[in-house]
C-alpha positions, -999 to 999 in steps of 0.1 A, spaced: 115 497 -309 126 524 -333 124 505 -369 144 516 -399 130 503 -437 175 507 -448 178 504 -492 216 489 -494 236 523 -507 214 546 -502 207 578 -473 191 551 -446 231 551 -437 233 581 -418 205 577 -395 222 544 -389 250 564 -379 224 590 -355 212 564 -337 246 551 -332 256 586 -318 226 588 -297 232 549 -288 193 545 -289 186 507 -298 168 502 -331 160 474 -358 169 473 -393 151 460 -421 168 457 -450 158 457 -486 182 456 -519 184 480 -550 177 457 -583 209 448 -596 202 464 -631 178 497 -623 191 503 -588 159 512 -579 143 503 -546 124 468 -545 85 470 -545 83 456 -509 90 495 -500 58 511 -507 39 480 -484 58 505 -461 52 538 -474 38 548 -508 67 565 -519 85 533 -521 115 553 -506 144 549 -483 147 557 -451 117 555 -433 113 553 -400 88 545 -373 82 548 -339 58 548 -313 32 548 -341 46 572 -363 60 563 -399 81 592 -413 100 599 -444 128 628 -452 159 623 -442 160 656 -427 128 654 -407 137 617 -393 171 635 -381 151 665 -366 123 635 -353 153 614 -336 176 645 -322 141 665 -308 127 631 -290 156 611 -279 185 636 -281 175 650 -251 201 676 -253 225 662 -276 233 673 -315 215 702 -316 217 734 -300 193 752 -280 163 764 -300 172 799 -284 202 804 -288 222 819 -325 235 786 -336 203 770 -340 189 791 -373 222 781 -392 215 741 -377 180 750 -391 197 761 -426 220 725 -424 193 703 -425 170 721 -454 199 727 -471 216 692 -477 180 678 -498 168 708 -510 199 727 -528 232 704 -522 222 669 -535 204 686 -569 236 694 -586 251 660 -576 223 641 -586 219 661 -622 259 647 -626 251 613 -621 221 613 -647 228 635 -673 262 612 -674 242 586 -689 231 606 -715 262 609 -733 269 632 -760 227 641 -754 234 657 -716 267 677 -730 245 713 -734 237 705 -692 278 699 -682 281 734 -678 254 743 -657 258 710 -636 296 718 -633 288 751 -622 264 746 -594 286 717 -583 313 744 -580 290 766 -562 280 747 -537 308 721 -530 328 755 -525 302 772 -504 303 737 -480 342 737 -481 340 776 -468 317 767 -442 342 741 -427 369 765 -426 390 763 -390 364 744 -381 357 703 -375 319 708 -377 297 728 -401 288 740 -363 318 748 -352 340 722 -328 308 694 -317 293 674 -339 256 676 -349 227 666 -366 240 690 -392 272 674 -401 254 639 -398 222 647 -425 250 665 -444 269 634 -447 255 618 -471 267 651 -497 300 647 -487 302 613 -498 280 619 -530 311 644 -540 340 619 -537 354 621 -572 353 660 -566 366 660 -529 402 666 -543 396 703 -550 379 709 -517 405 703 -485 382 709 -462 350 693 -475 376 663 -479 387 666 -445 357 668 -428 339 635 -447 371 615 -437 367 631 -398 332 619 -396 337 586 -413 366 573 -388 342 582 -357 334 547 -337 295 559 -344 298 557 -378 320 525 -384 294 506 -358 267 519 -386 283 504 -411 293 474 -394 250 469 -389 240 487 -424 259 463 -444 280 472 -478 284 506 -479 304 517 -504 309 552 -506 327 549 -471 359 545 -493 
């Protein structure tokens, strides 16, 4: 049985969505953030030393990092679904999106969140953060021009991995219409809605 160690309001929501798209049976073990610190509870360290979510357990393997989890589930259980063939022209772009989500795109969003808590002390950093946000969100927005999904007319693991980026940018999406339409599109998918029902409250689905 596939087990997802799922933290509320976190990147693990997209793992539940992927499992629903693949129609795989799985078990959820749920954890709640500390209401004050917003940190994961110490119990997650019993699953993996980093104490972060998501963590996937599958056939005796414990896997961390959303991109690695998405790649693992699709390769092992996808039966060719949700990714281009490895010898196709689209496979390199697919892999690029898997890595880009956390390697580059999430950084300015996280900096905006954390630096905003510094008040005036963070003011000198704001112009650079805003510039990087415009750079990355503009790139994603442009990549979605004239297409429904990141690789074209078919949903893939790239969209699922990148979904948290789009949702985390919810206060900024009005300036990026293709990005906003993409988020609204995937949030209406039946598998996405089923994942919400199983995963519990998730404010970024609004």
